[in-house]
Structure formats: structure tokens, C-alpha cells
Steps between C-alpha positions, in 0.01 A plus 500: 500500500714260696322185611604168642671299225560792262845505343661804339824504304722803444641462149787741566626375836397136452340497846187287539264559793229259614251649745448240774286716732395857434399781728137419420551136606652603834299808596798717409731327748725318253609486138673170421671430171726243344751684287736344248813696414691416182870423502718807542214741576597861566514666838205736546560839661539484877165580657293465814139459606389762755198306628562138404724210590603223264590135545677289239563126478733374228313200352765418239818659374679788671466876540722788594353752741647841573377607843606841625793477258619155613488202261348170608466186286188295563476132400205262467323474836635831634261762631531877516291747698502866392352728769324828429738768363798268441679587176543195281514353150499139378598331176608167358876501449519138380479328162180314600150631567400564861155456654406697811195507726445870572263632767414866559322614818265683485408459135399862438515572122820306425326265256390805298855632496632168370224469239548860386879472470466171311232639269705808416806286422301256287343783303841654421435801723823471701872502434650169379587420864130514592545823698258784424619832362518796739150634430338159541709436812383829652138390486565140603711604797235747616215254456679211675699701759347302788618174344834580337770766529842529344799526733640798307453786475361561851123471521456876559682567173292235321178663625605839370638372168210266426253767615645747249505241221153355566297769318730482199478120499122511527475746209733275298251214544669303776305368799587360841285196437343356187168318535574270204788347699307444822143428385 
């Protein structure tokens, strides 16, 4: 379970997340993290948050952000606001680590998504990139659909595809959330 001061480290991506304030601390209004990206981190898939907005402050280093397909380089001290439903991705393109203050409003279950994805990667239950396989992704994307959606394919296609795969994934032993990662 995320709590103030807890740090998790994804061994595959090299991303470290410190929980500054959790949903429990803020009555569900805010999840605040300090995230450290290693040098030359990889761009995650473009995605959006259908019910949440995000705010980022670059504390040290630099980041590249792709927002609606346009690249933007952020330096120390820069801020970035991502409104609800805006397609984006962020990564560290530089040879030095980057530290970012990251706020998500409202918190919803985002901390569980981050803990679950990190736990799966650390337990060797993802691809080397840290991304889940298709069956695992089907259950994660269904479970966290209010917090996180991929840009492509269109959401209607994702719902159908993941809906068809979910029973197979469940029978194969996959879950949308794992208590050992969030308890």
C-alpha cells in the first residue's frame, strides 16, 4: 500500500517513485509523487487519463514530453499541466537522471496502478521493457480504465479486445490487481 514516504523502484525501467502524499492523505483529492527517471529512459506508450489531470515540475535534469504528437523539452524549473483526456508521454532523453514532482488529481487508484506495474516488473512478470504481455495488459487496462487508457487502438476497440481476452487471462492466472503489490 502506498503511504507517505514509501519509495518503490522498478528494476526494469530504473524509475524510482517516492510517494509524497497519497489519496488517503488527501481524502482522494491528490496523489503527489517525486519520480526519478534514469538517464536515457524509454518513451512509454502515448496515453491519457479520462478523469484526471496531472501537473509536473522538473526539479532537476530535463524531460521530453510528447503532447498530442508534439515534442516539448522541459528543463529544471519548468512546469507542465496535462488536462483530462490529453494524450501524452514523458521520458528522460538526457544522459543524467531527472527528478520530477508529479501530481495527479483526483488520486483515484493511480497509486495501485503504479505499485502493480512496478511489482509485476520486479517479479519478472513483464517483458524486458517493463510492459505487460497482452493477457496481463487486458486485465490491467480493464481494472484501471478510469485512470489510464492507451491512445491506440481507439478505446471502443480496446474495450472489445480486452473484454474478449479477460476471461482467457483470468483462467491463465492473471489478475487486474495483485494484493501482494498493494497491501
